[in-house]
N, C-alpha and C positions, 0 to 999 in steps of 0.2 A: 648486292643487284641495289643497283640505283634506283632514287626515288622515281622517275622517270621509264623505268624499264617497268611495272609495279604500276603503273598509270596504261601503259600501253597497257599493255599483258589485260588487264581490264575492260580496255577499250573491245579487245581483240571478244575477251569473257560476254559483252554483254551480243550486243552483234551478233557471236553465236546464235547466242538462242531468241534472236529476235528483237534486241532491243537495240537501244538507241541511249551513247555518255553520253551530254552532251558537257564542255568544259565550259564554268563557272567560275563567272570574274561577277564581281560588283563592287563598282566605284568608289560607291560611301561606304562601304561598312567589310572591312576587314574582316580575314577568321573567317570568313563559309566556308564550303567543302569545296572541291579539289573540283566536281563531277557532279552534276545528278544522273542519271542512267532511269531511264521511261522502260516501261518492263513494254510488250506485249498482255502481261494479262490486268494492268492498271495500273497500279503502284508504279507512284515513282519513290526513287531511295538519294539523298541527297551522301556521295556519298569519300570520306579521306581518306587519301593512300599515302604508305605512309612508309619506310622502313625500323627493317626490325628494329634499328637506334637511334631512327629517329624519337622528338616528343610528339605533340604536344602545343600549341604558343599557347597559353594565355587566354587570349580571344576567340580560337577556333576552340575550347573548351566552354566556352561560353557560350556558339553556338555553337554546340553541338549539344550542353545542359535548353536553351531554348527550341531546341528541333523536341528534344523529349517534351516538352511539356503539351508542346504543341502537340505535339499524339502527331510527327515523323518521320516516319522508319526513316533515323539513319545509323551507318555505320562506318566502322576505322580501320581499312584493313591494309596490315603488313608487311604477307607480304604475299605470291602464287600464288601459296595452298592458302594460304588465307583467298584469299579472289575464290580459288575452287570448289571452297566450300562453303561460302556463299550460294555463288553463281548453284553451285545442284541445285536450289530448294531447283529452278527454275524444268525440268522436266522441257523438252517440243514438243512431246506427242499431248503433255494434256494444254499445252496455249490456249487462252481461247481469243476469237478471231476480236480484230479489231472492229470497233463500235461504229465512227466514223466514217459519215458518207463520203468523207475526200482522202480516199487512201490512194497516196503517188505511185503505188506503187503497181498498181495495176496497169499493163497493158491498157 
């Protein structure tokens, strides 16, 4: 399976649970995660997506260590099964409602 397919599956899994998976591109810093997932319960995750054969580049390892040092949510997911395992923590029946007064999904 290609990395792009795992990434597409991740986006679908996040959206299915009411979240948004933003593409993360930083022109001034290489090695940042592929996606930033914002979940309805208020959690934000920096997510790197790889295939089973993939490897983290040295700058990606530095970014992962920096996120850990800063006590941020970071994960590298290697398969669609890994995506499912990560996403299973988000039970839609237990999600809290957004606290923002600006809710773009309201009719």
